[in-house]
N, C-alpha and C positions, 0 to 999 in steps of 0.2 A: 686512532682514535674511535671511540663506540657511539652509538647514536647516543641521542636524546630520551628516546622512548625507554630503550634499556636501561642505561644511567637510572632512570627513572623506579624503573622494574626493582634494580639490584641495590638502591636505595629503603624501596620498601621492605623487600629481605632482609636486607641486615638491621631496617631497626626491628623488625618481626623477632627475629633471633638474639640479636645484642639489650633489646628492652632497652632503645637510646637512639634519639632520633639522629641520621647518619645521613650526613650530604658528602655526595662525593666531589672532590675538587679536582681530580684527574684522573688519566688511566693513560698509561704509559707503558708499551707495548716490548714486554722481555724473552729472552729465549725462555721455552720451554719447550723442546722435543720437535716432533718431524708430523706430528698430527693434528695438534691443534694451534690456534690463535692464544697466544698467554701475555695478561696485564698485569700490572700491577697498577693497584686503583687505591690513589690517595683519596682520605675521608676525613674529618672532623675528630676520628677516633682511631685514624693510623691506619697502615697497610692492609690490603687485603690482598689475595690473588687470584685471577681470573682466570676459564679458559675457555674458549667459543671454539663453535663446529657446527657443522650444516645439518640442521636439526631433519632435511628430507634424508639423510644418506645414515644418518645415526642418532635418531631419536629419543634413543634408551641407553645409551654411551656412558654420561654422565651421571644419569639415576645409578647406573648398575656401581660406578666408582664410589659414588656420595655413600653408599651400602657397602663398599669394601671398606673404604675409609672407618667408618662405625666399628665395623667387625672389629679391624685392626686396634680402635680407640677401645673398644670394649676388654681386648684381651690383657690391657696394663702390663703390656712387654716394651715393644719396639716402640719408640717418639712418631707420628705423623701427624700431617698438617690435620687440624679441626675442620671437618667439610662444615658448610654454613648455610648454601641453599644450591638448588638448582634448579633450571626452568628453561623454556621457551619463550624467545622475544623475537620478531622479523624474522624467522626464518632459520634464526637461530637457536641452538642448543646452548645452554650456559651451565659451567659448574666452580661456584665463588666457594673460597678455602681462607683459611688462615695463610699468611705469608711467615713463610718461614726464613728468618733472618741467619746466614752463615756465620759460623761462630769458628775456632781456632780447636782443634783435636786433643782432649785428653789424652793422657800418658797412656789408659789404659782403654783407651778409644775402643780398640779390635774387639779385646776380650768383652767387655760389656755390651759391646754390639752382638757379638756372636752368643753372650749367654742368656740376652734378652730376645734372642730368635728361639734359643733352645724354649725357653719359659714359654713364646709364644704356640711354638710347634705344640705344649703340653694342653693345650688349647683344645678339645676334642667333641664328636659327637657321634651318631648311631652309624654313620654312614657318609661314604666319599661323593663328595660334590658339592652342591651349593643351592641357596635357594631359588635363582634361577640364571637363565644364561649371563654372561660378560664381555667383556672385550679384553684381548691381549692386544695391544698395537691396536690395530684395526681393524683387527679379525673378530668375530663372532668367537667366542668360548663357549662350550657346550659344558654343561654342571647336571646333564641327567644323574639322579642317585642309585650308587650303586652299592652294596655290601661287600664288595671284594675290589680290593686295588688294581690287581690283573682287569678283571673285566672294565671300569672305569677307565684304566688307562689305553686301553685298544677300543674303546666304543665312541668314548667322547676326547680321545687328544691324536694317537696317529691315526687313526683309520679314516677319521674326516675328513683330514689335513693331505693323508696322501692321495685320498679319491679328489682333493679338490687341487692339488699339484696335476696329478695324471689330466683330469677334463681342460686345464690350463694349459697343457702339454711342460710343461714343465718336467712330470717323471714320468719313467716310459715304465712298460707292462712289467718289467723285471723287478725294478724299485717296488713295486705294490705288490707285487707276490713276493719280496723279502721283506716286506713289511708285516704282512699279513702272517707271512711264517715265525714272524719273530712274535707276533701277538698271539700265537698257542704256544710259546714258550715261555711268556710270561710268570704263569703261575709258580713256574721251576727256576726262575730268576730273583722275583721277589721275595724276602721275608715276611711274614702276617706282621701287619704292626698296624696300630688303630691311627683313624682318620687324625691329622695335623691343621690345623687351621696355617696355610700357605699366604706367602705373599704372592707366589705364581710367578711374578715377574722380577727377581730379584738379581738385577743385574751392576756393576757399577754409575750405572746414569739415572739409577733410581732411589738414590741415596745419598745425603749431604751430613757436611759433620753442621748439625744444629745449634740455638746460641748459647747453648749448656755443654757445649763439646761434646755431646755425643752423637749419636745415629738417630737420623731422621730420616725416612723412606717413605715414598711416594707412589704417586701411579702404580698401585697396585692391580692385580687381577685373580683377585682371591676366590679360594674353595679348600674345601675339605681335601687331602690328598696325602701321599706319601713323602713324609720331611724330606725324604733325599732329594728330592726334584726341587726347594729351595737351596739348598747346598750346590747340586749338579749345574744349575743355572749359574749360580754366583760365581763361580770355576770358567764358566763357558768363554767369556770376553777379558777375564784379568780382574785388575782394579780391587781385587782383595785381597789384603797382608795377610801372608800364611799362619799367622798367630788368629786369625779369625778363626780358621780351622781346626787348629789346634786346641785353644780355648770351646770350639762347640764339641768337640770329642771329648774334653775334658766333663762337658756340662750337663753333656746325656750322650755317650757312647754309641756311634750308629753300627748296627748287624756287622758280622762277618761278613764280607765279600762285596763290601761297598764299594770299594774303589773298582770292581769290575762293571757294577753298577752304574756306575758316573755316565757314561754313551748311551747307553739307554734313557735314562732321564734325560739327556740332553737331546733326544731326538725329536721332542715336540718343539721345544725350541728353537732348533734349526730348521724345522718345517715351520715352523711362523715366520723365519727371517727367511728362507728362501721363497716362500710367499711373498713378502713383501717387499725385499730387495736385489732377490737373487743373486747373482756373484756365486761366489766360493761355498756358498752355506751347501750348495749340493752333492759337491764332493765330498764335504765333513760330513753329511748324511751315508754317503755309496762308502766312508772309513767304517763308519760303524755299522752298517750293514753285514758287512763282509763276514763277523765274526758268527753271522746267525744264517 
C-alpha cells in the first residue's frame, strides 16, 4: 500500500493533469518488472498505473522515462501509455501513467506492429543521441550527440559498458581488447543511415496487446540511433512472430548485409544483461566477438 502523503500528492498531480478532482480509492500491487514497485491506482475516474523507486539511487529515472514516452507519443506511430506525472515524495520517486488494459490481438497484429515501428523509425533528427542521459533497465544510458553512428555506438554504448564490466571483474582484458578492435571496424560494418527514433529496449517483455487489439509498447530507453538496433533487440529473446520481421522489411527494407550486423547490434543489450544479471550472457558476447 502507498502512504497517505504520497496518495495526496498523486491525487493533486492527477487532478491538475486531467482538470477534474481525483480521489484515490485504492492502490493494488501488480507485477511490473524487476526494477520498480508497481501499483494499479483506483480512482473516481478509473484506473492508473504507478511506478515507485528509490529517489536516492535513481533520482532522475522517471523524469527520463516520462520524456521518452512523450517522444514516442509525439511520433504518432506505436501506441504507448500516456505519461501523466512524475516526482518525488518521502524518499521515493514516482511515475504515474495511463493504465493500459490487455486486449485480444487482431488478425494483422504483427504486420501492423512492424509497420508502426517502421513509421516511428522514420522520425529523425540531425544527430544520433538524445537530449539527456536516460536508463536501460537500472543502468545509466549515455546519449552524448554525435553525427556519426559508429562513433556514437562505440563511445556511448559498447566502450562504457565493457569498461564497467572489466571494473566489476565480469570481463577480462582480452574481451576489452576485442570490443575495442570491433569499435575500430564499425565504420566498415554499418551503412550510413539517418538517426531513427528508437524504443531502445524492444523485447517481448516490453509490449502487450492493447485494448484495441494492437501492440502497445512501454518501458522505453529512447534515443535516436540506427534502426537495426530495435530489430536486433527484438530477435534477442524471442517472442516476436516471423511475420513481424517480414512486414518490417516490406514496409522499409533494411540495407544489404543486415543479417551479419545482428550480432553487433545485440552486443549492447547483451552487455546490459551481463552487468545486471550475469549468467550465460557473457558467453553470448564472446560468440559475437569471435568474428572480430
